[in-house]
C-alpha positions in Angstrom: -16.8 13.2 -19.9 -19.4 11.7 -22.2 -21.0 12.7 -25.4 -24.6 11.9 -26.0 -25.6 10.6 -29.3 -29.1 9.5 -30.6 -29.3 6.1 -28.9 -26.0 5.8 -27.1 -23.3 7.7 -25.3 -19.6 7.9 -26.0 -16.8 8.5 -23.5 -14.7 11.4 -24.4 -10.9 11.7 -24.1 -11.4 13.6 -20.9 -13.8 10.9 -19.6 -11.2 8.2 -20.3 -8.5 10.2 -18.6 -10.8 10.8 -15.5 -11.6 7.1 -15.4 -7.9 6.2 -15.4 -7.3 8.6 -12.5 -10.2 7.2 -10.7 -8.8 3.7 -10.9 -5.5 5.0 -9.5 -7.3 6.7 -6.7 -9.4 3.7 -5.8 -6.3 1.4 -5.9 -4.5 3.8 -3.5 -7.5 3.9 -1.2 -7.6 0.1 -1.1 -3.8 0.0 -0.3 -4.4 2.5 2.5 -7.1 0.3 4.1 -4.8 -2.7 3.9 -1.9 -0.8 5.5 -4.3 0.4 8.3 -5.4 -3.2 8.9 -1.9 -4.5 9.0 -0.7 -1.9 11.4 -3.8 -2.4 13.5 -2.9 -6.1 13.7 0.7 -5.4 14.6 1.9 -6.6 11.2 3.1 -3.4 9.7 4.9 -0.3 10.6 8.4 0.8 11.1 10.8 -0.7 13.6 14.1 1.1 14.4 16.7 -0.8 16.3 20.0 0.6 17.7 22.6 -1.9 18.6 26.4 -1.9 19.1 28.1 -3.3 16.0 29.8 -6.0 18.0 26.4 -7.3 19.2 24.7 -7.7 15.9 25.9 -11.2 14.9 25.3 -12.9 18.3 22.4 -11.0 19.6 20.5 -9.0 17.1 20.4 -11.4 14.2 19.0 -14.4 16.2 16.6 -12.0 18.0 15.2 -10.8 14.7 14.8 -14.3 13.3 12.9 -15.3 16.3 10.7 -12.1 16.1 10.0 -12.7 12.4 9.0 -16.3 13.1 6.2 -15.1 15.3 
């Protein structure tokens, strides 16, 4: 990962590749924490709705607008 020299060290190609992967992993972990917080606060997750096609315009659309406004 690093190469020792007389008074310094130098990052090797393997070290640079590992550092890049570590950044990706840390970003992913941060996103996972954010998702967990949002879901815990009721701000995230998946919502599935079933509705008759004839009811979508007059019932579902206004209800979803009202729900999102909250």
